[in-house]
C-alpha positions in Angstrom: -48.0 12.4 -10.6 -45.5 14.2 -12.8 -42.9 11.7 -14.0 -41.4 13.9 -16.7 -38.1 14.6 -14.9 -37.5 10.9 -14.2 -38.4 9.8 -17.7 -36.1 12.5 -19.1 -33.2 11.2 -17.1 -33.9 7.6 -18.2 -34.2 8.6 -21.8 -30.9 10.6 -21.7 -29.2 7.5 -20.1 -30.5 5.2 -22.9 -29.2 1.7 -22.6 -27.2 2.7 -19.5 -30.4 3.6 -17.7 -30.4 0.3 -15.8 -28.3 2.0 -13.1 -31.0 4.6 -12.5 -33.8 2.1 -12.8 -32.1 -0.1 -10.1 -31.8 3.0 -7.9 -35.4 3.8 -8.4 -36.4 0.3 -7.5 -34.5 0.6 -4.2 -36.2 3.9 -3.4 -39.6 2.5 -4.1 -39.4 -0.8 -2.1 -40.3 0.9 1.2 -36.9 0.7 3.1 -35.2 3.8 4.4 -31.8 4.4 2.8 -29.0 7.0 3.0 -27.5 8.6 -0.1 -24.3 6.5 0.5 -26.4 3.3 0.6 -28.0 4.0 -2.8 -24.7 5.0 -4.4 -22.9 1.8 -3.1 -25.8 -0.7 -3.8 -26.2 0.5 -7.4 -22.5 1.3 -8.1 -23.5 4.6 -9.5 -21.9 8.0 -9.0 -23.2 10.4 -6.4 -23.9 13.1 -9.0 -26.1 10.7 -11.0 -28.1 9.6 -8.0 -28.5 13.2 -6.8 -29.9 14.1 -10.2 -32.5 11.3 -9.8 -33.4 12.3 -6.3 -34.1 15.9 -7.4 -36.9 14.5 -9.7 -38.6 12.3 -7.1 -41.0 13.0 -4.3 -39.2 11.9 -1.1 -40.0 11.6 2.5 -37.2 11.8 5.1 -36.3 10.6 8.5 -33.0 11.8 9.7 -30.5 11.3 6.9 -32.5 8.5 5.3 -35.3 8.8 2.7 -37.6 6.9 0.4 -40.4 7.4 -2.1 -43.6 7.5 -0.2 -45.5 4.2 -0.4 -48.5 6.0 -1.8 -46.4 7.2 -4.8 -44.5 4.0 -5.6 -47.2 2.6 -7.9 -46.6 5.4 -10.4 -43.1 4.2 -11.1 -43.5 0.5 -11.3 -43.2 0.3 -15.1 -39.9 2.2 -14.9 -38.1 -0.1 -12.5 -35.3 -2.6 -13.1 -35.8 -5.7 -11.0 -33.0 -7.7 -12.7 -30.0 -8.3 -10.4 -26.6 -6.7 -11.1 -24.0 -8.8 -13.0 -23.5 -12.2 -11.4 -21.2 -12.4 -8.4 -18.9 -15.4 -8.9 -18.6 -16.1 -5.2 -21.9 -14.9 -3.8 -23.0 -18.5 -3.2 -20.0 -19.0 -0.8 -20.6 -16.0 1.5 -23.2 -17.8 3.7 -20.6 -20.4 4.7 -18.3 -17.8 6.3 -20.4 -15.7 8.7 -17.7 -16.0 11.4 -15.0 -14.7 9.0 -17.3 -11.8 8.0 -17.8 -10.9 11.6 -14.1 -10.9 12.3 -13.4 -8.8 9.3 -16.1 -6.3 10.2 -14.4 -5.8 13.6 -10.9 -5.7 12.1 -11.9 -3.0 9.5 -13.7 -1.0 12.1 -10.7 -0.9 14.4 -8.0 -0.4 11.7 -6.1 2.9 11.5 -8.1 5.7 10.0 -7.8 6.4 6.3 -5.3 9.0 5.1 -6.8 11.0 2.3 -3.4 12.0 1.0 -2.8 8.3 0.2 -6.2 7.9 -1.5 -7.3 5.6 1.3 -11.0 4.4 1.0 -12.0 1.3 3.0 -13.5 -1.6 1.2 -16.5 -3.2 2.9 -16.0 -6.4 4.9 -18.0 -8.3 2.3 -15.7 -7.1 -0.5 -12.6 -8.1 1.4 -14.1 -11.6 2.1 -15.1 -12.0 -1.5 -11.6 -11.1 -2.8 -10.2 -13.9 -0.6 -12.9 -16.3 -1.8 -12.3 -15.5 -5.5 -8.6 -16.1 -5.1 -9.4 -19.5 -3.6 -11.9 -20.5 -6.3 -9.8 -19.3 -9.3 -6.3 -20.3 -8.1 -4.7 -23.1 -6.1 -3.6 -21.4 -2.9 -2.0 -24.1 -0.7 1.7 -23.2 -0.6 1.1 -20.2 -3.0 2.8 -16.8 -2.4 0.6 -13.7 -2.5 1.9 -10.2 -2.5 -0.4 -7.3 -1.5 0.9 -4.1 -3.0 -0.6 -1.8 -0.5 -3.2 -3.2 1.9 -5.3 -0.5 3.6 -8.3 -2.8 3.0 -6.8 -5.7 5.0 -7.3 -8.2 2.2 -4.2 -10.0 3.5 -6.0 -10.8 6.8 -9.1 -12.1 4.9 -6.8 -14.5 2.9 -5.1 -15.8 6.0 -8.4 -16.3 7.8 -9.8 -18.4 4.9 -6.6 -19.8 3.4 -4.1 -20.0 6.3 -1.7 -22.1 4.2 -1.1 -19.2 1.8 2.2 -17.3 2.2 1.1 -13.6 2.3 3.4 -10.5 2.2 2.2 -6.9 2.4 4.2 -4.0 1.1 3.0 -0.5 2.2 4.2 3.0 2.9 1.8 3.4 5.9 3.6 2.4 9.0 0.3 2.3 10.9 -1.1 -0.4 8.6 2.0 -2.5 8.8 1.9 -2.4 12.6 -1.8 -3.2 12.7 -1.3 -6.2 10.4 1.5 -7.6 12.6 -0.6 -7.1 15.7 -3.2 -9.5 14.5 -0.6 -12.3 14.5 -2.1 -14.2 11.6 1.3 -14.8 9.9 1.3 -11.9 7.4 4.7 -10.7 6.5 5.1 -6.9 6.4 7.5 -4.8 4.4 7.9 -1.0 4.3 8.3 0.6 0.8 7.6 3.8 -1.0 6.8 2.2 -4.4 8.0 5.3 -6.2 11.5 4.4 -4.9 11.4 0.7 -5.4 10.1 -2.7 -4.4 11.8 -4.4 -1.4 14.2 -7.2 -2.4 12.3 -9.7 -0.2 9.0 -8.9 -2.1 9.9 -10.9 -5.2 9.0 -14.3 -6.7 5.3 -14.4 -5.8 2.6 -16.4 -7.6 -0.1 -13.7 -7.2 -0.2 -10.0 -6.6 -3.2 -8.0 -5.5 -3.5 -4.2 -5.4 -6.1 -1.5 -5.0 -4.0 1.6 -5.9 -4.6 5.3 -6.3 -7.1 5.7 -9.2 -5.0 7.8 -11.5 -3.2 6.6 -14.6 0.1 7.3 -12.8 -0.9 5.4 -9.7 -2.3 2.4 -11.5 0.8 2.3 -13.8 3.2 2.4 -10.8 1.4 -0.1 -8.5 0.8 -2.6 -11.3 4.4 -2.3 -12.5 5.6 -3.0 -9.0 3.2 -5.9 -8.7 4.7 -7.4 -11.9 8.2 -6.9 -10.4 7.1 -9.0 -7.4 5.8 -11.9 -9.6 7.3 -15.1 -10.9 7.1 -15.7 -14.7 3.6 -17.4 -14.5 2.0 -15.0 -12.0 -1.2 -12.9 -12.1 -2.0 -9.4 -10.9 -5.5 -8.7 -9.4 -6.3 -5.0 -9.7 -9.2 -3.1 -8.3 -10.1 0.0 -10.3 -13.2 2.0 -10.7 -14.4 5.1 -12.5 -17.6 7.1 -12.7 -20.0 6.3 -15.5 -19.7 10.0 -16.3 -15.9 9.8 -17.0 -15.2 7.2 -19.6 -12.1 9.1 -20.8 -10.5 8.7 -17.4 -11.1 5.0 -17.5 -9.6 4.9 -21.0 -6.4 6.6 -19.8 -6.1 4.1 -17.0 -6.6 1.2 -19.3 -4.1 2.8 -21.7 -1.6 2.8 -18.9 -2.3 -0.9 -18.4 -2.0 -1.6 -22.1 1.4 0.1 -22.1 2.6 -2.6 -19.8 1.7 -5.3 -22.4 -0.6 -7.2 -20.0 -3.3 -9.7 -21.1 -6.8 -9.3 -19.6 -7.9 -12.7 -18.3 -11.1 -11.3 -16.7 -12.9 -8.2 -15.5 -15.6 -8.6 -12.8 -17.8 -5.4 -13.0 -18.5 -3.6 -9.7 -16.9 -6.4 -7.7 -15.5 -4.1 -5.0 -17.6 -1.9 -2.9 -16.4 0.9 -0.5 -17.3 3.1 2.4 -16.9 6.4 0.5 -15.6 7.0 -3.0 -19.1 8.1 -4.0 -17.8 10.0 -7.0 -17.2 6.6 -8.6 -20.3 4.9 -7.2 -18.5 3.5 -4.2 -17.5 0.6 -6.5 -14.7 -0.7 -8.6 -14.2 -3.5 -11.1 -11.8 -6.3 -10.4 -9.3 -7.1 -13.2 -7.2 -10.2 -13.5 -4.1 -9.4 -15.5 -1.5 -11.8 -16.9 2.0 -10.7 -17.9 3.3 -11.6 -21.4 6.8 -12.0 -22.8 6.8 -8.2 -23.5 5.6 -7.1 -20.1 8.9 -6.9 -18.1 10.7 -4.7 -20.7 7.6 -2.4 -20.6 7.6 -2.4 -16.8 11.3 -1.4 -16.8 10.6 1.4 -19.3 7.6 2.6 -17.2 9.5 2.7 -13.9 12.4 4.7 -15.5 9.9 7.5 -16.0 8.5 7.5 -12.5 7.3 10.7 -10.9 6.3 11.4 -7.3 2.7 12.7 -8.1 0.4 9.7 -8.3 -2.6 10.5 -6.0 -5.9 12.1 -6.7 -5.8 14.6 -3.8 -3.4 16.3 -1.5 0.1 17.8 -2.2 1.2 14.6 -3.9 -1.7 14.6 -6.4 -1.2 14.6 -10.1 -3.1 18.0 -10.2 -1.2 19.7 -7.4 -0.1 23.1 -8.5 2.0 24.2 -5.6 5.7 24.6 -6.6 8.3 22.4 -5.0 9.9 24.4 -2.2 13.5 25.3 -2.9 16.3 23.6 -1.0 18.2 25.6 1.6 21.9 26.1 0.8 24.6 23.6 1.8 26.4 26.3 3.8 29.8 25.2 4.9 29.0 21.6 4.2 31.0 20.2 1.3 29.7 16.8 0.3 31.6 14.0 -1.5 28.3 12.7 -3.0 24.9 14.2 -3.8 21.8 12.0 -3.4 18.5 13.1 -5.1 17.8 16.0 -7.4 20.3 18.9 -7.0 21.1 22.0 -9.1 23.2 21.2 -12.1 25.9 23.7 -11.1 27.0 21.4 -8.3 29.9 19.3 -9.6 29.9 16.4 -7.1 29.0 12.9 -8.2 25.3 12.2 -7.7 22.9 9.3 -7.5 19.1 8.9 -7.5 17.2 8.3 -4.3 15.9 5.0 -5.7 19.4 3.8 -6.6 20.7 4.9 -3.2 18.1 2.6 -1.5 18.4 -0.3 -4.0 22.0 -1.1 -3.5 25.2 0.0 -1.7 27.0 2.9 -3.3 30.2 1.6 -5.0 32.5 4.2 -3.4 32.8 5.1 0.3 31.9 8.8 0.6 32.6 10.4 4.0 30.1 13.3 3.6 26.8 12.9 1.8 24.1 15.5 1.1 20.6 14.2 0.5 17.8 16.3 -1.2 14.5 15.0 0.1 11.3 16.3 -1.5 8.2 16.6 0.6 6.5 13.8 -1.2 9.1 11.3 -0.1 9.8 12.2 3.6 8.6 8.8 4.8 11.9 7.4 3.4 14.1 9.4 5.7 15.1 6.7 8.1 16.0 4.3 5.3 18.0 7.0 3.5 20.1 7.4 6.6 20.5 3.6 7.0 21.6 3.2 3.4 25.2 4.5 4.0 28.2 4.3 6.4 29.2 7.9 5.7 30.5 9.8 8.7 28.3 12.8 8.1 25.0 12.9 6.2 23.1 16.2 5.7 19.5 15.9 4.6 17.8 19.0 3.2 14.1 19.4 2.5 10.9 21.0 3.9 8.9 19.4 6.7 11.4 16.8 7.6 9.9 14.3 10.1 11.6 13.6 13.4 14.0 10.6 13.0 13.1 7.5 15.0 14.8 6.8 18.3 16.6 3.7 17.0 18.8 5.9 14.7 20.4 7.3 17.9 22.4 4.1 18.1 24.1 5.1 14.8 24.0 8.9 14.6 24.2 12.1 16.6 21.2 13.9 15.1 20.7 17.6 14.9 17.8 19.4 13.2 17.3 22.9 12.0 14.8 24.5 9.6 14.8 22.3 6.6 18.0 20.5 7.6 18.9 17.3 9.4 22.6 16.6 10.2 23.4 13.0 11.1 27.0 12.5 12.4 28.1 8.9 12.8 29.0 7.9 16.3 32.0 5.8 17.2 31.6 2.1 17.6 29.9 1.4 20.9 31.1 -0.7 23.8 29.1 -3.5 25.2 28.0 -6.7 23.4 24.3 -5.8 22.8 25.2 -2.3 21.5 27.8 -3.7 19.2 25.5 -6.3 17.7 22.7 -3.7 17.2 25.2 -1.3 15.6 26.5 -4.0 13.2 22.9 -4.7 12.0 22.1 -1.0 11.4 25.5 -0.4 9.7 24.5 -2.9 7.1 21.3 -1.5 5.8 21.3 -3.4 2.5 22.2 -6.8 4.0 19.7 -9.4 5.3 19.1 -8.4 8.9 19.0 -11.9 10.3 22.3 -12.9 8.6 24.1 -9.9 10.0 22.6 -10.5 13.4 23.6 -14.2 13.3 27.3 -13.4 12.4 27.4 -10.7 15.1 26.2 -13.1 17.8 28.7 -15.7 16.8 31.5 -13.1 17.0 30.3 -12.0 20.5 30.3 -15.7 21.6 33.8 -16.0 20.3 35.0 -13.1 22.4 33.4 -14.7 25.4 35.5 -17.8 24.8 32.6 -20.0 23.7 31.2 -21.4 20.5 27.9 -20.7 19.0 26.8 -22.5 15.8 24.8 -20.9 13.0 21.8 -22.9 13.8 21.9 -22.0 17.5 22.2 -18.3 16.5 19.3 -18.6 14.1 17.1 -20.2 16.8 17.9 -17.3 19.3 17.0 -14.7 16.7 13.8 -16.4 15.6 12.6 -16.6 19.2 13.4 -13.0 19.9 12.3 -11.6 16.5 10.2 -14.1 14.5 9.6 -11.3 11.9 13.3 -11.0 11.0 13.8 -13.7 8.3 14.7 -12.6 4.8 14.4 -8.8 5.1 16.9 -5.9 5.2 16.9 -3.0 7.7 15.8 -0.7 4.8 12.5 -2.6 4.3 11.8 -3.3 8.0 8.7 -1.5 9.3 9.5 1.1 12.0 7.7 -0.8 14.8 10.1 -3.7 14.3 13.1 -1.4 14.0 12.0 0.2 17.2 11.8 -3.2 18.9 15.2 -4.3 17.6 17.3 -3.0 20.5 15.4 -5.0 23.1 15.3 -8.1 20.8 19.1 -7.9 20.3 19.6 -7.6 24.1 17.5 -10.7 24.6 19.6 -12.7 22.2 22.9 -11.5 23.7 21.7 -12.3 27.2 20.6 -15.8 26.1 24.2 -16.5 24.9 25.3 -17.5 28.4 22.7 -20.3 28.6 23.1 -21.4 25.0 26.8 -21.7 25.0 
């Protein structure tokens, strides 16, 4: 049999030929495999595996293939039978079959991946192994873990194995946040577009874990936000992978990490495996990073240069070439304040979108114009809740429809590329007034505003409600409401807020 093509590939790969030899061993052992199977099991890029397949005699059944059993003897001296690098938690997997089954179901039923957010699902085994590694390397009872993005559902794996761990997830994808809450495992959820900031309640964690977009820009941003969410002695666990064909891309990513002045405590090769991402071998390394005394100044510097393009694909990718659509004119609207990026010839005071969301604006403008680029439209409800201005005009292409809960605050009118939000008068009725007070204080802790509003309602009814009694009512109606602001509240909770407020107001008659 002619082995010249296979031997040529192995010779060209040199000392790195173990990947190809491992793939050859899989193809010669008699089992039927798909291309995705071989890519994932060997952690080798699809292009490299395809090059090997072109040099082999293969038999097929459906979309699976193998080297015919009659031909496998010709390749025996070329095979690599050694296992891949040691898995530090492989010996623990047999003790958690019930958790693996649960995770398999959870991942299968999770919201579908969004390619514009670089979503690729990790395998259930990977998610389980992440949770096991956390528990073997760190002391988790009472520890606080921050998941900076969690399409992979690692937060659920941690709560299933280490229920005593306090877990918070920050994500831009409302579907993921709602799905996590629906599992009722005690995971806290917070909405954020990390390009605009980290939620105030997502601070002071012991550990942070992230599997970000695999660009230098995405890695730099997500790791910087992870560091923001840590205490002084915290650690960041990062999943990142690159093709064996693109060492320069891996170098650029590691350079972005080096710019943050982080110490590398460990790198576990090919620890993470995925359904997809075949360009990088459906695999990624797991880094354990430790901040140094020089990390936080470097993080602040990095975030001051933040751009909106951080993904590998779609209109928000770092290689997107489509120009940013121009804003429509302000027409007869004369704002007191400009929010976002506006032409320099406009003379009004202006503030960045990130600053607008981070803290209340010092003055009290009556008319505000917001420039919202297409990459940041998910922030629209929060931008409207961040002010008490009487009229807000938002301009930008493809503005999403505002959620229904905002109708408690604004009369909303949309036109091409324009949303006008005119503030409504204060409502009558106890429940409506409590809801309005909460939504009027977007930067304040939601439960605190709610508590004081309930106490005020009780006072108008001629009764007394203590702070503890108000807290109890709120926690029973909205157990998710502790320690977060309306701006970071996921939309499914904001949408449920009117009914929850009504429940607490109705309960006042029995409590007082």
